[in-house]
C-alpha angles and dihedrals in degrees: 000000000000098000126098101233115199129208114261108268099193111039096163113100119219119237103201134060150145099289100071131248120293119243100252098213094046092046092051091051092051093047091052089057094056123100113268093253092055093047090053093054099037094051091071095066131024134146135069119316122227123240119265106229119249119247115273116263111281094016137172107047106213091210092065094065121092107228097254091054099052088101089072094063099081089048093049087058093059099036097096096043091048094047092047089055093060111120115251104149100068115060091201092062100024110157096020114147096234123173098076096265098143136015132352141283087048091210133134092244093057106098092192091068087066096059091103089079083094091055092052092046093051096050091046095050103040120075113207132161088246097043113084091174100069107125092002109160092211090055091048091050090052091048091050091051094045091050090050092056093043094051091043091062094061115108120230090252089061100256129119131218130235113169099022133019091241095047119118098210131192095202099047091045096046095047092042090058089053098048096039094049090051091046090050090052090053094047092050093049092048096039092231127146099003094184091052089050091061092045091052092048090053092045091051091051091052091046094051092046089057099037100045095045107109088213090065096100092184086072104024107047122169114277123320099050112223112234096000090187089068092050089051093051090061092048090051092049092047090050093062094037090056092047088055096043112016120215115175095204094050090043089059090049090050091055090047090049092053090051090050090049090056092047099043106019103058127063120230083238088066105252126110117249118257127157100342093316143007131321120189096206097050093039098049103026103037114013099044094046091049088051089051089051091052091044091052091052099042109022087220105165091205086079092052089052090053090049090052093054090048092050088056089053091050088054089070100034105044106067116202122224112231092229090063095243092129145268131314111213127231087238104162094087095050111118103199115020142022112232100162101181150002122219115235089236115035112190121201132326092049121162092202097053096104090059085079090077088074096054097093089054098032108034091174088073089066089080091068100044134075115270114242094241093049093047091049090053092049091050092049089052090050092052092049094049112108095200119108115266112264112237120233110262124238113276090011091079102102109179087206088080089065099032091057093048091077092073097062129227139283102182114169124252115251089252092054091046093050090051091052091048091054089055095058106123096238091049096042097048134035097196128050145114116208122183119180119184136192138142091016091302128118121207108198128195123181123184124190128162094266101037152014117220131191131199140179121200142165128040114359115233093220139346088272093073124089117204128208127053110354110185143358120205130188119207093232104025099040123213112005102166122035123177114210126213127229087025127099092188096053104044127104110245149068120314119209123223089262090061096252114126124218087240091069092076145040116299118185115205141198125198135218137186119217128018121345113282095039123126119286116276112240103177119115096205129021138174091190121139102211135093117306123197141194127197118193142145149179115285092243092054093240093124130032123185132190119192124193122188124198134167095299107355140083115194121192114194107191127190116183131178092238145359113322143160130241110226123198120175106211122198105218138183125213088243093058119108116220124185129170115225091252088063097259111142119220109213120209114261092017137101115243135184128191141163101235144124095237152346134237123218116196120190113174107305093343122097122193114191120198116191132177100181103238131056107261137167098267129178136199115201127179121229136197100259113110132174135227129356093292090056090209095132111077133181115246114182117217113206124189117182119210141169095255101287125077141143114210116194122192114192120192109205 
């Protein structure tokens, strides 16, 4: 750990507070009705909890934070309100983090709500010029109560619940092992709550025994693993727990679990398995940091190998904007969440920060992280800002931000990052076709000198995904077309008269090289320079599409069984100039209609021409999806109605 953890200065727990005294007889009756495991934990602490004092006016002073601890400031702002919401009037739920601060359902049986025990432990144990709560007895009393409730939720087999009191959950158990092992480390270093320390040690042993057992099918499903990020969280938690309290048998099972994770938790395409497919948010913001945590604790190079394969996958799916603002994500295939972008510099709090631990072993990851110099400048600007610190907002209070801070940082230098950026496939090469397949899904990437095109075909993992073409990038202009997921109004495709797009369903594809009508293309990887084509269609046959890609052009020939609308989500900047071919200008952040056969988009020296052959009543409507911290890029959806037959040609000059 890189914190200076102080000994507890106020071990005595107060016995009175603002919430009123419990009725002793009623409290005893309620406690008697609890499961045995809950009675054991709750018996250690009962009675009203004292208030945790609010921060002094004007606190905290930004200048008092060392740069690497600025991430604690938003959590410091909510510490007192969160602590003062802890239940102390109902013996059956004593110590429950009520108030809806973290995770849903915000219910006493949800063990994940209790993960902020780590946050309380850290603030109690670590003296800082900006932390008035170090050694605070009210904070320690709250921590004791919250731990009692957390431990009381554990089942006798070692698992914890999330959505129902009787659930044996992989996620609540895996993450509990992580937060409780880190909390135990803090308590041992500070000497606080010795009885709780022993209870946590025993709980961790039970949890690891359940979680690491290959016969626990809730965790170790047949390949592919469902929600591999949750599996990884348990391995990371067990890694620290076994460093604190070694157990040779469990250590062997941990090593075996890491090997199984590599074999069953990562697709041959490179992504980590989530809900029947990939998910950028869970892969990049949860799974990879948890892997880094486990790697830091174990040094197991299997994890570094997994990170390397994932970095290769990111190289095709995070598309860098030429102005350096950041990366736009190939989000249409994501099965669970909708993280559209990543800023080039991500100041604290940053959920991907721990990924930096892999950089020495996996230098390709440097492309997707903040450079040291840029992050230092952002932190200096934060310290110089005179505005009050913004508190963390309810639900957006992930304790992982703080729990991962203990491992330090290995962000790349700007020189190392620039080198990694230059090695991105679509920047390194001007000609390739890459098709990666798994789970009945094809992930297609086509690079030609004037463009980079993405596609997603086959069987959708979940209803979140949107099949078809997914993005179009221009070497000078950046991303021009970006298909969203979980959104029928912001996907790139053909919309039927009933409002349902072809993207909102499975679309099997075949591929060809050369002009349309040539034999199917069977290569998995090609550096060829000629025409590449994709044929695909809706499962019911109502829409068929043929795409041909040349040096600077994408042509979509659509044939539908009835009237339909072509839908193209454009990512536009306020400095772009848009004009329909009939002369009608399309202002930024405005809705425009025109009867035209095309539209021109000019961005700097780049010109993107979109043509649909015949003058039609087209519209361009702005949406709510923005990109990057400056929010200058904004989705505008181009819609072109037709009678069922249309050829749309996009030329990137």
